[in-house]
C-alpha positions in Angstrom: 76.4 88.5 75.5 74.9 90.6 77.8 73.6 87.9 79.6 77.2 85.7 79.6 78.3 88.5 81.7 75.6 88.5 83.9 76.1 85.1 84.2 79.6 85.2 84.7 79.0 87.6 87.4 76.7 85.6 89.0 78.6 82.6 89.2 82.0 84.6 90.9 79.4 85.9 93.5 77.8 82.9 94.7 81.5 81.4 94.4 82.9 84.4 96.3 80.1 83.9 98.8 80.4 80.0 99.4 84.2 80.7 100.1 83.3 83.4 102.6 80.6 80.8 104.4 83.7 78.2 104.5 86.6 80.9 105.6 84.0 81.3 108.7 83.3 77.4 109.5 80.4 76.4 110.8 79.2 79.4 113.1 78.5 80.8 109.4 75.4 78.5 109.2 73.9 78.9 112.7 74.8 83.0 111.4 72.8 82.5 108.2 70.1 81.0 109.4 69.0 84.1 111.9 70.7 86.6 109.3 73.5 87.4 111.0 76.5 86.4 108.3 74.7 88.7 105.6 74.2 91.6 107.5 77.9 91.6 109.3 79.1 90.9 105.7 77.0 93.8 104.1 78.3 95.9 107.1 81.5 95.0 106.2 81.0 95.6 102.4 79.9 99.3 103.2 83.2 100.0 105.8 85.2 98.7 102.8 84.0 101.0 100.4 84.3 104.1 102.6 87.7 103.4 103.4 88.7 102.8 100.0 86.5 106.0 99.2 88.5 108.0 101.8 91.7 106.9 99.9 92.6 104.0 102.7 93.2 101.5 99.6 95.2 103.5 97.7 94.7 105.6 94.5 95.2 102.0 92.5 91.4 101.2 94.1 89.7 104.3 92.7 91.3 104.0 89.1 88.4 102.2 87.7 84.6 100.7 89.0 86.5 97.2 88.5 89.5 98.4 90.6 87.4 99.5 93.5 85.1 96.2 93.4 88.4 94.2 93.4 90.0 96.2 96.6 86.4 95.7 98.3 86.1 91.8 97.7 89.6 91.8 98.9 88.9 94.1 101.6 85.7 92.2 102.6 87.9 88.8 102.8 91.6 88.2 101.1 91.2 84.9 102.1 88.2 84.3 99.7 89.5 86.9 97.1 92.7 85.0 96.6 90.8 81.7 96.6 88.5 83.0 93.6 90.7 85.2 91.9 94.3 84.4 92.7 96.8 85.9 90.6 94.2 87.0 87.8 91.8 89.6 89.3 88.2 90.7 87.6 89.3 92.7 84.1 87.3 95.3 82.7 85.8 93.8 79.4 
């Protein structure tokens, strides 16, 4: 059961990464070759988690780790988050 959850999480992260790549257009390919996009996404992720911890995203984003992760993914790219999750955000199992 744990491997199924891990595979599902990995698939969602891969889909989210692909969505980020398409959202940023062809420049992402050049950035990726030079490591720029990975660094930018990692930096943005850190800033998003800091904003959530500081309460800038509201108390709902601190209710659980899953809620925090949903808010962080939406913060990184709301377009990609909506493409991947739409009206069905990640839920605790």
